[in-house]
C-alpha positions in Angstrom: 19.8 17.1 11.4 20.5 15.0 8.1 17.4 13.3 5.8 16.0 10.2 6.7 16.8 8.0 3.5 13.6 6.1 1.8 13.3 2.4 1.3 12.7 2.7 -2.2 10.8 -0.9 -2.1 8.3 0.5 0.4 7.5 3.5 -2.0 6.8 2.0 -4.6 4.0 0.1 -2.8 2.9 2.0 -0.1 1.7 6.1 -0.8 0.6 8.2 1.8 -3.1 10.3 1.5 -3.8 14.1 2.8 -4.9 12.6 5.9 -1.7 10.4 6.4 -3.6 7.4 6.1 -1.9 4.6 4.5 -3.1 3.6 1.0 -1.7 0.1 -1.1 -2.8 -1.9 -3.4 -4.5 -5.6 -3.1 -2.5 -8.5 -3.4 -3.7 -11.4 -6.2 -4.8 -10.3 -8.8 -1.5 -11.3 -11.1 -1.9 -14.9 -12.2 -4.7 -17.5 -11.6 -7.1 -15.3 -12.4 -9.1 -18.3 -14.0 -10.8 -19.2 -10.6 -11.0 -16.1 -9.0 -14.9 -14.5 -9.0 -15.7 -11.9 -11.4 -17.2 -9.9 -7.7 -13.7 -11.5 -5.7 -11.6 -9.4 -9.1 -13.6 -6.4 -8.4 -12.9 -6.0 -5.0 -9.3 -6.9 -5.4 -9.3 -4.0 -7.8 -10.1 -1.0 -5.2 -7.2 0.6 -3.0 -7.3 -0.3 0.6 -6.1 1.0 3.6 -3.1 -0.2 6.6 -4.1 -0.6 10.0 -3.1 2.1 12.1 0.0 -0.5 13.6 0.6 -1.7 10.3 1.2 2.6 8.8 3.1 3.7 12.0 5.5 0.9 10.8 5.1 1.6 7.1 5.3 5.8 7.7 8.5 5.1 8.8 10.0 3.2 5.2 8.8 6.2 3.8 9.0 9.1 5.6 8.6 12.0 2.9 5.5 10.0 1.9 3.7 11.6 -1.1 
């Protein structure tokens, strides 16, 4: 059976944890930071996990996720 190609754009955005959850970096921390509070920016720095429905779709894009 042939290997499945990885969507490289998705591989750069998502990483799979040891337990199988899909981790990603939150959006909104690149520019226009002056109007955002320090608390909001601090929360945006933390990685988040995708919901189970979205994670299922992401795992199809990154079949051999590390």
